[in-house]
C-alpha positions in Angstrom: 9.4 -9.0 14.1 9.1 -7.0 10.9 7.2 -3.9 9.9 5.6 -4.0 6.4 4.5 -0.7 4.9 2.3 -1.2 1.8 1.2 1.6 -0.4 -1.7 0.6 -2.7 -4.3 2.0 -5.1 -7.4 3.1 -3.2 -9.8 0.8 -5.0 -7.6 -2.2 -4.1 -7.3 -1.3 -0.4 -10.5 -3.1 0.7 -9.4 -6.4 -0.9 -6.1 -6.2 0.8 -7.6 -5.3 4.2 -10.1 -8.1 3.9 -7.4 -10.6 3.3 -5.4 -9.2 6.3 -8.3 -9.7 8.6 -7.7 -13.4 8.4 -3.9 -13.2 8.6 -2.0 -13.6 11.8 -0.7 -10.0 12.3 0.2 -8.3 15.5 -1.1 -4.8 14.5 -2.4 -3.0 11.5 -2.8 0.8 10.8 -4.3 2.4 7.7 -3.8 5.9 6.4 -5.1 7.8 3.3 -2.0 9.4 1.7 -1.1 11.3 -1.5 2.0 11.0 -3.5 3.6 10.0 -6.8 6.4 7.8 -8.0 7.6 7.2 -11.6 4.2 8.2 -13.0 4.6 11.8 -11.9 1.0 12.6 -11.4 -1.6 12.9 -14.2 -3.6 15.4 -16.3 -7.2 16.0 -15.4 -9.8 18.2 -16.9 -12.2 20.6 -15.1 -14.6 22.4 -17.4 -12.7 23.6 -20.5 -9.2 23.6 -18.9 -6.7 20.9 -18.2 -4.6 20.9 -15.1 -1.9 18.6 -13.6 -2.7 16.7 -10.4 0.7 16.3 -8.8 -0.2 14.0 -6.0 -2.3 10.9 -6.5 -4.5 9.4 -3.8 -3.2 6.1 -2.3 -3.7 4.0 0.9 -0.9 3.2 3.2 -1.2 0.0 5.2 1.3 -0.7 7.9 1.4 -4.1 9.6 3.6 -5.9 12.1 4.3 -9.5 11.6 6.5 -12.3 12.9 9.6 -13.0 10.9 8.5 -16.5 9.9 5.4 -15.1 8.1 7.0 -12.3 6.1 7.4 -14.2 2.8 3.9 -15.5 2.9 2.5 -12.0 3.6 4.5 -10.4 0.8 3.2 -13.0 -1.7 -0.4 -12.3 -0.5 0.1 -8.5 -0.8 1.6 -8.7 -4.3 -1.1 -11.1 -5.5 -3.9 -8.8 -4.3 -2.5 -5.3 -5.1 -0.5 -5.8 -8.3 -2.3 -4.9 -11.5 0.9 -4.8 -13.6 0.5 -1.1 -14.4 2.6 1.9 -13.3 1.3 3.3 -10.0 0.6 0.0 -8.3 2.5 1.2 -5.2 5.4 0.0 -3.1 6.1 -2.5 -0.3 8.7 -1.8 2.3 10.0 -4.3 4.9 11.8 -3.1 8.0 13.1 -4.8 11.1 11.4 -3.9 14.5 13.8 -3.7 17.4 11.1 -3.5 20.1 7.4 -3.9 20.3 5.7 -2.7 23.5 
């Protein structure tokens, strides 16, 4: 069994979760998170002043899946969540030693 942690843009999370409802997964958890990668935040404007927003909103989706379905699931996640622009997020795959 593998644990897949996917960090996606908030506006793409619903499409990813809708696709996962039809997928054969053991468990799913969803968290709203903030962070940044290579994009290092962004500039925003409030009134007349600009300020730097260090952490960007993201959605973290964690799922547990059988080893034989990992490649299929990764292809599905990349197809749904990748826009080709910086800040698309990350996918981490880790082994699960026990599942109670």
